[in-house]
C-alpha positions as CSV (number, residue, x, y, z in Angstrom):
1,M,-71.3,-89.9,56.0
2,S,-70.6,-88.9,59.6
3,S,-66.9,-90.1,59.3
4,A,-66.3,-87.8,56.3
5,S,-67.7,-84.7,58.1
6,S,-65.6,-85.4,61.2
7,S,-62.4,-85.8,59.1
8,N,-63.1,-82.4,57.5
9,N,-63.6,-80.7,60.9
10,N,-60.3,-82.2,62.1
11,S,-58.4,-80.9,59.1
12,A,-59.9,-77.4,59.5
13,W,-58.8,-77.3,63.1
14,V,-55.3,-78.3,62.1
15,V,-55.1,-75.5,59.6
16,R,-56.3,-73.0,62.3
17,I,-53.7,-74.2,64.8
18,L,-50.9,-74.0,62.2
19,A,-51.9,-70.4,61.3
20,V,-51.9,-69.3,64.9
21,L,-48.5,-70.9,65.4
22,V,-47.1,-69.0,62.3
23,V,-48.5,-65.7,63.5
24,A,-47.0,-66.3,67.0
25,L,-43.6,-67.1,65.5
26,V,-43.6,-64.0,63.3
27,G,-44.6,-61.9,66.3
28,F,-41.8,-63.4,68.5
29,W,-39.3,-62.7,65.7
30,L,-40.3,-59.1,65.4
31,V,-40.0,-58.5,69.2
32,S,-36.6,-60.2,69.4
33,A,-35.2,-58.6,66.2
34,T,-36.4,-55.0,66.7
35,E,-35.8,-52.4,69.4
36,W,-38.2,-49.6,70.2
37,A,-36.8,-46.3,71.4
38,D,-38.0,-42.8,71.8
39,T,-36.5,-40.2,69.4
40,E,-36.7,-36.5,69.9
41,V,-37.9,-34.7,66.7
42,P,-37.3,-31.0,66.8
43,T,-40.3,-28.8,66.1
44,P,-39.8,-26.9,62.9
45,A,-39.6,-23.1,63.2
46,S,-42.5,-21.0,62.2
47,G,-43.3,-17.3,61.7
48,E,-40.4,-14.9,62.0
49,A,-38.1,-17.6,63.4
50,R,-38.3,-19.5,60.1
51,K,-36.8,-16.6,58.2
52,N,-34.5,-15.2,60.8
53,R,-32.0,-17.8,62.2
54,F,-31.0,-15.3,65.0
55,Y,-34.5,-14.6,66.1
56,G,-34.1,-16.3,69.5
57,A,-30.9,-14.3,70.3
58,Q,-32.5,-11.1,69.3
59,A,-35.6,-11.8,71.4
60,M,-33.4,-12.6,74.4
61,L,-31.5,-9.4,74.1
62,R,-34.7,-7.4,73.9
63,E,-35.9,-9.0,77.1
64,L,-32.6,-7.9,78.7
65,G,-33.5,-4.3,77.8
66,M,-31.3,-3.8,74.8
67,K,-32.4,-2.1,71.6
68,V,-32.0,-4.7,68.7
69,V,-31.6,-3.5,65.1
70,R,-31.5,-6.0,62.3
71,R,-29.8,-4.8,59.1
72,E,-29.5,-6.5,55.8
73,S,-26.1,-4.9,54.9
74,L,-23.2,-2.9,56.3
75,D,-23.8,0.1,54.2
76,A,-24.1,2.3,57.3
77,M,-22.3,1.9,60.6
78,P,-24.0,1.7,64.1
79,P,-23.8,4.7,66.4
80,A,-20.9,5.0,68.8
81,Q,-20.8,2.7,71.8
82,A,-23.2,0.3,70.1
83,R,-22.6,-3.4,69.6
84,L,-22.3,-4.9,66.2
85,V,-22.7,-8.7,65.7
86,L,-21.2,-9.2,62.2
87,A,-21.7,-12.6,60.7
88,S,-22.0,-11.9,57.0
89,S,-19.4,-13.7,54.9
90,H,-19.7,-11.0,52.2
91,W,-19.5,-7.9,54.4
92,D,-16.1,-7.0,52.8
93,M,-17.3,-7.0,49.2
94,F,-16.5,-3.3,49.1
95,P,-12.9,-2.2,49.9
96,E,-13.8,0.9,51.9
97,R,-15.9,-1.1,54.5
98,G,-12.8,-2.4,56.3
99,R,-11.5,1.2,56.9
100,R,-14.9,2.4,58.0
101,L,-15.3,-0.6,60.4
102,R,-11.9,0.1,61.9
103,E,-12.6,3.8,62.4
104,W,-16.0,2.9,64.1
105,V,-14.3,0.5,66.5
106,E,-11.5,2.9,67.4
107,Q,-14.1,5.6,68.2
108,G,-15.7,3.3,70.8
109,G,-17.7,0.6,68.9
110,H,-17.9,-3.0,70.2
111,L,-17.5,-5.6,67.4
112,V,-18.5,-9.3,67.8
113,I,-17.4,-11.6,65.1
114,P,-17.0,-15.4,64.6
115,N,-13.5,-16.8,64.5
116,Y,-13.7,-17.7,60.8
117,L,-13.9,-14.0,59.9
118,V,-10.6,-13.0,61.6
119,S,-8.5,-14.2,58.7
120,G,-10.2,-11.8,56.2
121,E,-8.1,-9.4,54.3
122,Q,-9.8,-6.3,55.7
123,L,-9.6,-7.5,59.4
124,E,-6.3,-9.2,59.9
125,D,-4.3,-6.1,59.1
126,W,-5.5,-4.2,62.2
127,L,-6.8,-6.8,64.6
128,P,-4.2,-7.5,67.4
129,L,-4.7,-11.2,67.2
130,V,-2.6,-14.2,66.0
131,R,-3.6,-17.7,65.2
132,E,-3.1,-20.1,68.1
133,K,-1.1,-23.3,67.6
134,P,-2.9,-26.5,68.4
135,P,-1.8,-28.3,71.6
136,A,1.0,-30.9,71.3
137,S,-1.4,-33.7,72.1
138,D,-3.6,-32.9,69.1
139,E,-0.6,-32.8,66.8
140,K,0.5,-36.3,68.0
141,K,-3.0,-37.6,67.5
142,D,-3.0,-36.2,63.9
143,K,0.3,-37.7,63.1
144,A,-0.6,-41.1,64.5
145,A,-1.9,-43.5,61.8
146,P,-5.2,-45.0,62.5
147,D,-5.3,-48.8,63.1
148,P,-7.2,-50.3,60.2
149,K,-7.9,-53.5,62.2
150,K,-10.0,-51.7,64.8
151,K,-13.4,-51.2,63.4
152,K,-16.7,-50.5,65.0
153,P,-19.2,-53.4,65.2
154,A,-21.5,-53.5,62.3
155,S,-24.5,-52.8,64.6
156,R,-23.0,-49.5,65.8
157,R,-21.6,-48.1,62.5
158,F,-24.8,-46.3,61.7
159,E,-25.8,-45.2,65.1
160,P,-26.4,-41.4,65.5
161,P,-23.9,-39.5,67.6
162,P,-24.8,-39.3,71.3
163,K,-26.8,-36.3,72.4
164,D,-24.8,-33.1,73.1
165,S,-21.6,-34.7,71.7
166,D,-20.7,-31.2,70.4
167,C,-20.9,-29.7,73.9
168,H,-17.8,-29.0,76.0
169,A,-16.8,-27.1,79.1
170,V,-15.0,-23.8,79.0
171,T,-13.6,-21.6,81.8
172,E,-12.8,-17.9,82.3
173,P,-9.2,-17.6,83.5
174,G,-8.5,-15.7,86.7
175,T,-6.7,-13.0,84.8
176,V,-9.9,-11.5,83.5
177,P,-13.0,-10.4,85.4
178,A,-15.8,-12.9,85.7
179,S,-18.9,-12.4,83.6
180,Y,-21.3,-13.6,86.3
181,A,-21.0,-13.8,90.0
182,G,-22.0,-17.4,90.2
183,G,-18.8,-18.8,88.7
184,R,-16.4,-18.8,85.8
185,S,-17.4,-22.0,84.0
186,F,-19.7,-22.5,81.0
187,R,-20.9,-25.5,79.1
188,I,-21.3,-24.5,75.5
189,C,-22.5,-26.3,72.4
190,A,-21.0,-24.8,69.3
191,W,-19.9,-25.8,65.9
192,W,-16.4,-27.1,65.3
193,A,-13.8,-24.3,64.9
194,S,-10.7,-25.0,62.8
195,S,-8.7,-22.2,64.3
196,H,-8.4,-20.3,67.6
197,Y,-6.8,-16.9,68.2
198,R,-4.9,-15.3,71.1
199,A,-3.6,-11.7,71.7
200,A,-0.6,-10.8,69.6
201,D,2.8,-10.5,71.2
202,R,3.7,-7.1,72.7
203,Q,0.0,-6.3,72.9
204,P,-2.0,-5.5,76.1
205,P,-3.6,-8.6,77.7
206,P,-7.1,-9.5,76.6
207,L,-10.0,-7.8,78.4
208,W,-11.9,-11.1,78.4
209,A,-11.1,-14.7,77.4
210,V,-12.5,-18.2,77.7
211,L,-10.3,-21.3,77.6
212,G,-11.2,-24.8,76.6
213,A,-10.3,-28.0,78.4
214,R,-6.9,-28.3,76.6
215,G,-6.0,-24.6,77.0
216,T,-7.2,-23.4,73.7
217,T,-8.7,-20.0,73.5
218,E,-12.4,-20.4,72.7
219,A,-13.3,-16.7,72.9
220,I,-11.3,-13.5,73.4
221,R,-11.9,-9.8,73.6
222,V,-9.2,-7.2,72.9
223,R,-9.0,-3.5,73.0
224,V,-8.8,-1.6,69.7
225,G,-8.6,2.2,70.2
226,R,-11.5,3.2,72.5
227,G,-13.6,0.1,71.4
228,T,-13.3,-3.6,71.6
229,V,-13.3,-6.7,69.3
230,T,-14.8,-10.0,70.6
231,V,-14.1,-13.2,68.7
232,M,-16.2,-16.2,69.7
233,P,-17.1,-19.7,68.5
234,W,-19.9,-19.7,66.0
235,G,-23.2,-21.5,66.2
236,L,-24.2,-20.3,69.7
237,W,-26.4,-17.5,68.3
238,H,-28.5,-19.7,66.1
239,N,-32.1,-20.6,67.0
240,E,-31.4,-24.4,67.2
241,N,-28.4,-23.9,69.6
242,L,-29.3,-20.9,71.8
243,L,-31.2,-22.8,74.4
244,R,-28.7,-25.6,74.7
245,A,-26.5,-25.8,77.8
246,D,-25.1,-22.3,78.7
247,N,-25.2,-20.9,75.2
248,A,-27.6,-18.1,76.1
249,L,-25.4,-17.0,79.1
250,F,-22.3,-17.2,77.0
251,A,-23.8,-15.1,74.1
252,A,-25.0,-12.4,76.5
253,A,-21.5,-12.2,78.0
254,A,-19.9,-12.0,74.6
255,V,-22.1,-9.1,73.4
256,Q,-21.6,-7.3,76.7
257,A,-25.4,-7.1,77.2
258,R,-26.5,-4.0,79.1
259,S,-29.9,-2.5,79.6
260,G,-30.4,0.4,77.2
261,A,-27.5,-0.5,74.9
262,E,-28.0,-0.8,71.2
263,V,-27.0,-3.9,69.2
264,W,-26.9,-4.4,65.5
265,F,-27.2,-7.8,63.7
266,V,-25.6,-7.9,60.2
267,V,-25.7,-11.6,59.3
268,E,-26.3,-11.4,55.5
269,E,-25.7,-9.1,52.6
270,A,-29.2,-8.9,51.1
271,R,-30.0,-6.6,48.2
272,E,-33.3,-5.9,46.6
273,P,-33.8,-7.3,43.1
274,F,-32.0,-5.4,40.4
275,M,-35.1,-4.5,38.3
276,L,-36.9,-3.4,41.5
277,W,-33.9,-1.3,42.4
278,I,-33.9,0.4,39.0
279,W,-37.7,1.0,39.2
280,N,-37.4,2.6,42.6
281,R,-34.6,4.9,41.7
282,G,-35.2,5.7,38.0
283,W,-38.7,4.8,37.0
284,V,-39.1,8.0,34.9
285,A,-36.1,7.1,32.7
286,L,-37.3,3.5,32.5
287,V,-40.8,4.5,31.4
288,V,-39.4,6.9,28.7
289,G,-36.9,4.2,27.5
290,M,-39.7,1.6,27.2
291,L,-41.9,4.0,25.3
292,A,-39.0,4.8,22.9
293,L,-38.4,1.1,22.4
294,A,-42.1,0.5,21.7
295,F,-42.1,3.3,19.2
296,A,-39.0,2.0,17.4
297,L,-40.5,-1.5,17.2
298,W,-43.7,-0.1,15.9
299,R,-41.8,1.9,13.2
300,A,-39.8,-1.2,12.2
301,A,-42.8,-3.6,12.2
302,V,-44.4,-4.9,9.0
303,R,-47.2,-2.7,7.8
304,F,-50.6,-3.8,6.8
305,G,-51.0,-1.1,4.1
306,P,-49.2,1.7,2.3
307,L,-48.0,4.8,4.2
308,A,-50.5,7.0,2.3
309,P,-53.5,6.2,0.1
310,S,-52.6,5.8,-3.5
311,A,-53.6,8.6,-5.8
312,G,-56.4,7.9,-8.2
313,T,-55.6,7.2,-11.9
314,H,-58.7,8.9,-13.3
315,R,-58.4,12.0,-15.4
316,R,-60.1,15.3,-14.9
317,S,-63.3,15.9,-16.6
318,M,-63.6,18.5,-19.5
319,A,-65.5,20.9,-17.2
320,E,-62.8,20.8,-14.6
321,Q,-60.2,21.3,-17.3
322,V,-62.1,24.3,-18.7
323,R,-62.6,25.9,-15.2
324,G,-58.9,25.4,-14.3
325,T,-57.7,26.9,-17.6
326,A,-60.1,29.9,-17.2
327,G,-59.0,30.5,-13.7
328,F,-55.3,30.4,-14.8
329,L,-56.0,32.9,-17.6
330,H,-57.9,35.2,-15.3
331,M,-55.0,35.3,-12.8
332,H,-51.9,35.3,-15.1
333,G,-53.0,36.1,-18.6
334,A,-52.6,34.4,-22.0
335,Q,-48.8,34.7,-22.1
336,A,-48.4,32.8,-18.9
337,L,-50.6,30.0,-20.2
338,H,-48.4,29.8,-23.4
339,A,-45.2,29.8,-21.3
340,A,-46.6,26.9,-19.1
341,Q,-47.6,24.9,-22.2
342,L,-44.2,25.5,-23.8
343,R,-42.4,24.5,-20.6
344,A,-44.4,21.2,-20.5
345,L,-43.4,20.5,-24.1
346,D,-39.8,21.2,-23.3
347,E,-39.8,18.8,-20.4
348,S,-41.3,16.0,-22.5
349,A,-38.7,16.7,-25.3
350,R,-35.8,16.5,-22.8
351,R,-37.0,13.0,-21.8
352,Q,-37.7,11.7,-25.3
353,L,-35.2,13.4,-27.6
354,R,-31.5,12.9,-27.0
355,G,-29.4,16.1,-27.0
356,H,-32.5,18.3,-26.9
357,A,-31.0,20.6,-24.2
358,H,-28.0,21.4,-26.3
359,R,-29.8,22.6,-29.4
360,D,-30.9,26.1,-30.3
361,A,-34.6,27.1,-30.7
362,A,-34.8,26.3,-34.4
363,A,-33.1,22.9,-34.0
364,R,-35.4,22.1,-31.2
365,A,-38.5,22.9,-33.2
366,A,-37.2,20.8,-36.2
367,A,-36.4,17.8,-33.9
368,I,-39.9,18.0,-32.3
369,A,-41.6,18.2,-35.7
370,R,-39.7,15.1,-37.0
371,A,-40.5,13.1,-33.8
372,T,-44.2,14.1,-33.8
373,G,-45.0,14.2,-37.5
374,L,-46.1,17.9,-37.4
375,D,-45.1,20.7,-39.8
376,A,-41.8,22.1,-38.8
377,A,-42.8,25.7,-39.6
378,M,-46.0,25.4,-37.6
379,V,-44.1,24.0,-34.6
380,A,-41.5,26.8,-34.8
381,R,-44.2,29.4,-35.0
382,A,-46.1,27.9,-32.0
383,M,-42.9,27.7,-29.9
384,D,-42.0,31.4,-30.6
385,G,-42.8,33.1,-27.3
386,A,-42.0,36.6,-28.4
387,R,-44.6,36.7,-31.3
388,A,-47.8,38.7,-30.8
389,R,-50.9,36.6,-31.0
390,H,-54.6,37.4,-31.1
391,A,-57.1,35.1,-29.4
392,G,-57.6,32.7,-32.3
393,G,-53.9,32.4,-33.0
394,M,-53.2,31.7,-29.3
395,A,-55.7,28.9,-29.3
396,V,-54.1,27.3,-32.4
397,D,-50.6,27.6,-31.0
398,L,-51.7,26.0,-27.7
399,E,-53.3,23.1,-29.5
400,V,-50.1,22.5,-31.6
401,L,-47.9,22.5,-28.4
402,E,-50.3,20.2,-26.5
403,T,-50.5,17.8,-29.5
404,A,-46.7,17.7,-29.8
405,R,-46.3,17.0,-26.1
406,R,-48.8,14.1,-26.1
407,R,-47.1,12.5,-29.2
408,L,-43.7,12.8,-27.5
409,D,-45.0,11.2,-24.4
410,A,-46.2,8.2,-26.5
411,N,-42.5,7.2,-26.8
412,G,-42.1,7.2,-30.5
413,P,-42.5,9.2,-33.6
414,F,-46.1,9.7,-34.7
415,T,-47.1,8.7,-38.2
416,P,-50.0,10.9,-39.4
417,R,-52.9,9.4,-41.3
418,P,-53.2,10.2,-45.0
419,S,-56.6,12.0,-44.5
420,S,-56.2,14.3,-41.6
421,S,-58.4,17.2,-42.6
422,S,-59.0,18.2,-39.0
423,S,-55.3,18.4,-38.1
424,P,-53.9,21.7,-36.8
425,S,-51.8,22.1,-40.1
426,S,-54.9,22.1,-42.3
427,S,-56.7,24.5,-40.0
428,S,-53.7,26.9,-39.9
429,S,-53.3,26.8,-43.8
430,S,-56.9,27.6,-44.3
C-alpha cells in the first residue's frame, strides 16, 4: 500500500518538472526570437487641427504678428501687398482667375505656391520660370540598370524607413540676401518633388533662392511687376511636418513673414451644397415651385369620389309642378307657356323623327301624329301658335303637346288602347 502511494507521488513530481522545463524552453525561445523596441506613435489631431491641415502654420504666423485669413475659394483677391498661399489644385477652374491673379501680383501682391502648380496653364504663360534639368549624376543613376542579384536580406525587406529619411540640407546662395542673421543653411523635411524651377533666361536674377546638395533649386522667388512669386517644396506647411527640422523657419522665410502683414490661405475649393445654395439665394422661387408641383400632383391624383354630387333622379311633386306653372303664367302669360311646350315637343321630335327639321308645319304635325298615335288634326290644331285660345282650349292644347312629347321620348310609336274614353281626342270631340 505504501509502495503504490510513493510511486504515484514520484510520477506527479516528474510531470511537474517536465511542465516547468517546457515553460522555460518556450520562454527562452520567445526571448531569443523576438526583439522589443520603442516605437513613436503620433498623437492624432483634434479640434480645429483635425479639419485644417494648415492649422499649425496659421497659428505660427499669428504668433509672429501677421493677420491670417482662411478662404475656401479664390473668388476674391487679397488686398494689395498681402501674401497669398495658394495650394488648391482646382483654383484655375474658372478661366478669368489666372488673369485676375496676374493683375494682383503685378500690382504688388506676394504669391506663394508649391512647385507642382507652376506647370498649370494659367500660370506658366506669365511666370518667368523654366523647368530645371536634373543633374548629370541623377541621369546616370536613372540609366544604370539595377543589379538583380543584389537583394536586401529577408529580415530587412520590411523594415520601416529610417527616421527623417525625407529630410535634407539646403543653403541660400551668396547672391541673395540671407533670411536670418544666424546662417544660410536649413534642414527641411518635405515631400518628394518631381521638378525644380529656375529663373528664365534674360530675366532678372531671383530675389531669393535655396539650393539643394546637388545644386538643384529647392525654392525660388522672382519679381513679377511690383509683386513677387515664391515657389517652394510642398509639405512643409502641413501640421505633421511643420515642427520637423527647420521647416517652420523655412516656411516663415518663404512667406516673408512681417508683423502686421496679411496672409491668405487658399488650400481648397470648397463650395456649399447645391440645394443649400439654391435655398439661400432663391428660396421664394423654390417655395412657389414646390407649391405648384404639389398642386399639380393633387390635381392629377386618383380621386376618392366624383367632382360634384350627382343630381337626384326623383321627380318633382304635383304641388311643385303646379306652383312652377302658375309662377311662369303669372310672369310671362299663357302664350309663353304654349311656346315653351311647343319648343319642348319640337326638341323631342328632332331626336326621334328623322328629317323633322326639314319639314313644314303640316308635315311635322302629321309625322308626330303617326309616331304618337294621336289624331293628326288635333295635333296640328294644338301646334298652331297663331290661333286664339280661351282658357279651356289652352289647357286641352297643352295636354295634347305634353302627351305627344312623352310618347316621342318613349322611343317608339305609341299604340292606343281600343277603349280610351279619357283620351284628349274624345274630350275634344265632345
